C-alpha positions in Angstrom: 91.2 157.1 171.1 90.2 160.6 172.0 87.0 161.2 173.9 85.5 163.1 171.0 86.3 160.3 168.5 84.9 157.8 170.9 81.7 159.8 171.3 81.3 160.2 167.5 81.6 156.5 167.0 79.2 155.7 169.9 76.8 158.3 168.6 76.9 157.0 165.0 76.4 153.4 166.2 73.5 154.4 168.5 71.9 156.6 165.8 72.1 153.8 163.2 70.7 151.3 165.7 67.8 153.7 166.5 67.0 155.0 163.0 67.5 152.0 160.8 64.3 150.2 161.9 62.3 153.2 160.8 63.5 153.1 157.2 64.5 149.4 156.7 62.9 147.2 159.4 64.2 144.0 157.9 67.9 145.1 158.1 69.3 143.7 161.3 73.0 144.7 161.3 74.9 144.9 164.6 76.0 148.5 164.5 77.7 148.3 167.9 80.1 145.5 166.9 82.9 147.6 165.3 82.6 150.2 168.1 82.9 147.6 170.8 85.9 146.0 169.0 87.7 149.3 168.7 87.1 149.9 172.4 88.4 146.4 173.1 91.7 147.1 171.2 92.1 150.7 172.4 91.0 150.6 176.1 91.2 146.9 177.1 88.8 144.2 178.2 87.3 145.7 181.3 86.3 148.9 179.6 85.0 147.0 176.6 82.8 144.9 178.8 81.4 147.9 180.5 80.6 149.4 177.1 79.1 146.1 176.0 76.8 146.4 179.0 75.7 149.9 178.0 75.2 148.9 174.3 73.3 145.8 175.4 71.0 147.8 177.6 70.2 150.1 174.6 69.4 147.0 172.5 67.4 145.5 175.3 65.3 148.7 175.5 64.6 148.4 171.8 63.9 144.7 171.6 60.4 143.5 172.3 60.7 139.8 171.6 63.2 139.0 174.4 63.4 139.7 178.1 65.5 142.5 179.4 69.1 141.5 179.7 69.1 139.2 176.8 71.2 141.4 174.4 73.3 142.6 177.3 74.4 139.1 178.2 74.9 138.3 174.5 77.2 141.3 173.9 79.2 140.8 177.1 79.8 137.1 176.4 80.7 137.9 172.8 83.2 140.6 173.7 84.7 138.3 176.4 85.1 135.5 173.9 86.7 137.7 171.3 89.1 139.2 173.9 90.5 135.8 174.6 91.9 135.5 171.0 92.3 139.1 169.9 96.1 138.7 170.3 96.0 136.4 167.2 95.1 139.3 164.9 97.4 142.1 163.8 96.2 145.3 165.3 97.6 147.5 162.5 95.9 146.0 159.5 92.9 147.7 157.8 91.0 144.4 157.5 91.4 143.4 161.1 88.4 145.3 162.3 86.0 144.1 159.5 87.2 140.5 160.0 86.7 140.7 163.8 83.3 142.3 163.2 82.4 139.3 161.0 83.5 136.9 163.8 81.7 139.1 166.4 78.5 138.9 164.4 78.9 135.1 163.9 79.5 134.5 167.6 76.6 136.8 168.6 74.2 135.1 166.2 75.2 131.7 167.5 74.8 132.8 171.1 71.4 134.4 170.2 70.2 131.0 168.8 71.5 129.1 171.8 70.1 131.6 174.3 66.7 131.7 172.6 66.5 127.9 172.8 67.5 127.9 176.4 65.6 130.9 177.8 62.7 131.7 175.5 61.4 129.3 173.0 62.6 126.5 170.8 63.7 127.5 167.3 64.7 125.2 164.5 67.7 125.4 162.3 66.8 126.0 158.7 68.9 126.4 155.6 67.5 129.9 155.0 68.4 131.0 158.6 71.9 129.6 158.3 72.5 131.4 154.9 71.1 134.7 156.1 72.1 134.9 159.7 75.3 133.0 159.8 76.8 133.9 156.4 75.2 137.0 154.8 74.6 139.2 157.9 78.2 138.8 159.2 79.5 139.7 155.8 77.4 142.8 155.7 78.5 143.6 159.3 82.1 143.3 158.2 81.5 145.5 155.2 79.8 148.1 157.4 82.9 148.0 159.7 85.2 148.5 156.8 83.3 151.5 155.3 82.2 153.3 158.5 85.1 152.6 160.8 88.3 151.2 159.2 88.6 153.4 156.1 87.8 156.7 157.9 90.4 155.9 160.6 93.0 155.2 157.9 92.1 158.4 156.2 92.2 160.4 159.4 95.6 158.9 160.3 97.0 160.1 157.0 95.9 163.6 157.7 98.2 163.8 160.7 101.7 165.2 160.2 104.2 162.5 159.6 106.1 163.1 162.9 102.8 162.5 164.9 101.6 159.5 162.8 102.1 156.2 164.6 101.4 154.0 161.6 100.5 154.2 158.0 97.4 152.1 158.5 94.8 151.5 161.2 96.1 152.2 164.7 94.3 149.8 167.1 97.1 149.5 169.7 96.2 150.2 173.3 97.1 153.7 174.5 
């Protein structure tokens, strides 16, 4: 991934994270998830963990309900857990990134619930919480990854000349 493309994806994820609460406060998508997963595939675990630290600090600065470091720890643990089984997914498929984003969102939400119960306050499992946070929001996160990350990368890869094109689909292999 070229630095400019990396910066564009980081800027888009950061901008959406900062601006979405202004227009739709109830929308709680994890805009950093596809970006972190792309970094995990392209640059490796250690760089992805450092980027998870930076993205977590941004989320911690914006979050008022939890103590500082809460989201940082959440993202670092989530990226670490996903890095353990990323080899099970085909790196070349268009739906790999949305599916991993769905898994990322589900793991992050589960960790959020566990960490909140351990460090902050006791929360209760409800059917509404399970439906929205464990089923609907991960699906929307996966759809966001498909529309904003996977499809543009496929389109951009098809614009390359055929002799420079590495694949006909999404190229997530490490450089």
